[in-house]
N, C-alpha and C positions, 0 to 999 in steps of 0.2 A: 921532837925538834931540839937539835942541840944548839947551846949555847951561843956558839957563833952565828948560826942561822938567826937567832932570836936578835942578836946585837946588829947584825946587818941589816933586818926588816925594820929596827929601829933607827941606824943610821938614814936609811932610804926616807922613812917618816919624816925625821927632824929635817933632812935636805929639802923634801916637800913643802913642808912648811916655810924654812927660810928663804925659797925661791918662789913663795906666793903660787905654787903648782897646785891650786884647788882640786882639780880633777885628781890628780897623782893623790893628795891628802886624802880624799875621800873614798879613795879605792882601799885604803887601810881599815876601813869601819865598815861593819856589817848594817843593814837596815834597821837591826834593832839595838845598834849601838847608844851608849849613854856617855855624854860628857860632863864629868865632874870638875869644876873649876876648885881652886886653892882653898875656896872658903867653904867647900864641901856641896855646893849646890850642884843637884844633875839636871841636866838637860833633857829633852824629851826626844829621843832618838835620834835619827839620822837627820832630820829637819835642824835641831840645833845645833848638831855638829857642822853642817853644811852652813848654817848662819854665821856660826864664830868663825869659820875658816874663810868664808867670803869676806865678811867684814874685817877680818884680819888681814886678808888680800889687797883690800880697799885703803886701808889704813895709810895714811901718807907720812908714817913714822919710820918707814925703813924696814918695816918687817911687821909680820902677822902678829895682832894682838889675840893672845889666847886666855880664856877665861872669862 
């Protein structure tokens, strides 16, 4: 995959996070994905990723909370 394709995927991921599009955000992860927060704590697979994204979308601070 070339660099521009990767950059486009990352732009789409960030846009889905910024717009709180939970389904679109989750579509970027596999069922065995692992979320690692800035502190290095790993979340178990897709359920953790889903919880983080959904909680972020429900946060009333203007955008998702990640990590």
